[in-house]
C-alpha positions in Angstrom: -21.5 15.3 28.1 -17.8 15.8 27.5 -17.3 12.0 27.4 -19.9 11.6 24.7 -18.1 14.2 22.5 -14.8 12.5 23.1 -16.3 9.2 22.2 -17.9 10.7 19.0 -14.5 12.2 18.0 -12.9 8.8 18.6 -15.5 7.0 16.4 -15.2 9.6 13.6 -11.4 9.5 13.7 -11.4 5.7 13.4 -14.0 5.8 10.6 -11.9 8.3 8.7 -8.8 6.2 9.2 -10.6 3.1 8.1 -12.1 4.8 5.1 -8.7 6.1 4.1 -7.2 2.6 4.2 -10.1 1.2 2.1 -9.7 4.0 -0.4 -6.0 3.4 -0.8 -6.4 -0.3 -1.2 -9.2 0.0 -3.7 -7.3 2.6 -5.8 -4.1 0.5 -5.6 -5.7 -2.8 -6.6 -8.5 -1.1 -8.7 -9.6 -3.7 -11.3 -10.1 -6.2 -8.4 -12.8 -4.3 -6.4 -14.3 -6.9 -4.1 -18.0 -7.8 -4.6 -18.3 -10.3 -1.7 -17.4 -10.3 2.0 -14.7 -12.9 1.3 -13.3 -10.6 -1.4 -13.1 -7.7 1.0 -11.5 -10.0 3.6 -8.9 -11.1 1.0 -8.3 -7.5 0.1 -7.5 -6.6 3.7 -5.5 -9.8 4.4 -3.4 -9.5 1.4 -3.6 -5.9 0.4 -2.4 -4.3 3.7 0.7 -6.4 4.1 1.5 -5.9 0.4 1.1 -2.2 0.8 3.4 -2.1 3.9 5.9 -4.4 2.1 6.1 -2.1 -0.9 6.5 1.0 1.3 9.3 -0.6 3.4 11.0 -1.9 0.2 11.0 1.6 -1.4 12.2 3.2 1.8 15.0 0.7 2.3 16.3 0.9 -1.3 15.9 4.6 -2.0 16.6 5.8 1.5 19.8 3.9 2.0 23.0 5.7 2.9 24.6 4.3 -0.3 22.7 6.7 -2.4 23.3 9.7 -0.1 27.1 9.3 -0.4 27.1 9.5 -4.2 27.4 12.5 -6.4 24.2 13.8 -8.1 25.0 12.3 -11.5 25.8 8.9 -10.0 22.7 9.0 -7.8 20.5 9.7 -10.8 22.3 7.1 -12.9 21.8 4.4 -10.2 18.4 5.4 -9.0 16.6 5.2 -12.3 17.3 1.4 -12.7 16.4 0.9 -9.0 13.1 2.7 -9.5 12.3 0.6 -12.6 13.1 -2.6 -10.7 10.9 -1.5 -7.8 8.1 -0.7 -10.2 8.4 -4.2 -11.6 8.4 -5.7 -8.1 5.3 -3.6 -7.3 3.5 -4.8 -10.4 4.2 -8.4 -9.6 3.0 -8.0 -6.0 -0.1 -6.1 -7.0 -0.9 -8.7 -9.6 -0.6 -11.5 -7.0 -2.9 -9.6 -4.6 -5.4 -8.9 -7.4 -5.5 -12.6 -8.3 -6.1 -13.7 -4.7 -8.9 -11.1 -4.3 -10.4 -12.3 -7.6 -10.3 -15.9 -6.4 -11.8 -15.0 -3.1 -14.8 -13.3 -4.7 -13.6 -10.0 -6.0 
């Protein structure tokens, strides 16, 4: 009986995790909501690596020790262009993923 409850908890946990990933991907790449199985496959194959790449890029740039050693004014002065640049990179990457999802049947 206890093994069944543990198995159910495991399945529910995995389902919630999977649903969360699907929700984040659909919201991030919204206009390209897949309509076919190939579109969903393309969303996962291209969307998850793009999401991870953008997270890592943001952490690398904004979390570097270079920014931590600056004064508040200099940090703000340099961070604003960095964030604008990261937003541009994110838009390009999101556009590429949307295009691939659309071509695959999204």
